[in-house]
N, C-alpha and C positions, 0 to 999 in steps of 0.2 A: 722521725728518722731512726732513732735507736731501736724502735720496735722492729723495723725492717731489717736493720743490720744484725740484731740479735737473732732474728729468724734465720738469717743466712749462716751465722756462726755456730749455732747449736746443731746437735744431731736430731734427726727426726725421731719422734716417739714411736713406739710399737703401734702399727696400724695406721700411722699418719702419712698423708700425702701432702707434699709441699709444692705449690705451683706459683708461678708468676704469670700474670695475665694482662694482656693489653689488646687494643684493636686500632686499626687505622683505615681511613678512607683511601680509595684508589680511583683515579680517573680512568675511564675506559676510552682510549684513543685509538682510532682506526686509520690506517693509511688510505688516502684518497687515490693515490697511484701506487702501483706495485713497485717496491724498491728494486733497483737494479742489482743483480747478484754480484758478489765479489769475483773478480777475475785476477789472473796472475799480474801482479804489479799494480793492481787497483783495488781499493777498498769498496765495500758495499755502499751504494749511494741510496739515500732516502730523501724523498721530497719533503720540504718544510711544511707543506699543507697537510692537515689531518682533520678528521671528523670526530666530534665529541659524541660519545654514546652513553653519557651519564656517568654515574659513579657506583662503586660497590664498596663493600666493607670486608675486612679480614680480621677475624678473631684469632688470637694466638695464645696458647698456654704452654709454658715451659716447665717441665718437671726437673727441679734442680738436683734431685737425688738419682734419677734414672738417666739424666742427660737426654731426654726425649722432648720433642715439641709436637703439638697438635694444633692444626689450623683448620679453619672453616671460613669459606667465602660466602657472604650473604648479600642480598640485595640492599638491605637496610641495617641500621644499627639502633635497634629499639630495646626496650626492656624485655620484650618477648624474645628477641634474638639472643640477647645475653643469657637469659634464663634457659632457653632451649639448648644453647651451646654447652653450658655447664652441665645441665641435666644429661645430655647425650654423652658428654665426655666421662662423667662419673659413672654412668650406667655401663658404658662399653669398656672403659679402661680401668676403672677402680671400683668394681662392684663390692669388694670386701673391705674398703677403707672405713675405719671407724671415725676418723677425723681428717678434715681437709683444711689446710691453711693456705690462703691465697693472698699474694702480694699484688696490689693493683692501685690505681689512682682513684681520685674522688669524683670521677664522672657520675652524672646524675643517675645513670642506669646501674651503677655498681653498688647495689644494695639488696637487702633481703626482700624489699617490696617488689622487686622484679619477679621473684619466684611466685609470689601470691597473685601477681597480675597476669601471669602467663600459664601457670601450672595448676593442676588440681590441688586443693588445700592440703590433702594428706602428703603429697609429694613435696609441696612447698615447705611444710613443717619438717619433713625429714631432712631437706637440704639446709633449712635454717638451723637445725640442731647439730648438723654434721660440719658445716662450713664456718670457718672463722676468717673474716676479712682483716688483712693488715694493710692499712692505707699508707701510701707514700705522702710526704708533706707537700704543701703547695710549692710549685716550681722544683719539685724533687723527682721528676719522672726518670732522671738518670739513675736513680736507685733501683729501678725495676729491671731485672734481668731480661724480661720480655722485650725491652727496648733494644737490647743488644741483638737479640734474634731478629727483630724487625730491621735493624740496620744491615745485617747480613742478607736478609731476604731482598731488601731494596737494592743493594749493590749488585747482587748476583742475578736477580731476576726481573726487577720492576723498572729498570731504566729503559727497557724496550717499550714500544707501543703495543698495547694489549686492547683489542677492540671489543671483546665480549666477555661476559661474566663466565661463560663456559670455558673459554680459553684461560681466563685467570685461574679458575678452579684447577684446571689440569696442570698449569705451571706451578702453582703453590703446592699442590699435592705431591708433585714430582720432587720439588725442593725439600719438602718435609721428609719424604721417604728416604731420599739420598742422605740428608743430614742425620737422620736417626740411625741409618745403617752405619754411618761413620762414627756414631756416638760422640758427636761434637759436644764438649762439655764447657760450660762457662766457669772459669776459676776466679771466683770473687775474692778480692783481697782487702777491700776497704772495710775496716772494722769500726766499732763504736769508739775505741781508743783513738783511732785515726780521726774520727769526727771531732772528738774533743780537742785535738791539736789543730786541725784545719779550720774549724769554726769556733775557735776559742773565745772570740769576742762576743759570740751569741750566748754563751753560757754564763749565768750569773756567778759572781764571785761570792763565796761564803766566808765570812769572817768569824773566827772562833774566839770566844772570850776566855781568858785565862781564869 
């Protein structure tokens, strides 16, 4: 926990990029009947019946220093998808970064092995040397700023029925663009000192001898 909080509290080093990363599955649900449009004095009506069109996955990386987020919608969530998402992101957005620190959870695909499983060895080695993973503790996903971004995305866009992955891509990309234009920044206030007070019983007591 403290490693994550210390990452948030300190300033970025010269040439360093600091990201929070997460992903989530999304059901693709299509209306069976066309919803009735909203009219004066009447709300839009949607039939309770829907068709399942499988699931897709959304990767999201949040830059805590630039207040920008980058999303990619994929068919699956595999080691290759994870590696390709990061490879593309760093190539397109951060080609000159000398160090990349990423806060993320302990999902099995979140490791350096994903790079070697999906990318040429030379590129995998480059990413291995450049990237430093900072893992959230078990049951500590709330420590990841990317979770806050996903909460906003879910409230603002994903409550509706989205029946295809192409439509999902358009909606997510539009949300990303609008939020980046507004420079919506997460102001994180929970510190390591706060953790010591809040979770005091989990810290061992040290007795000093005179």
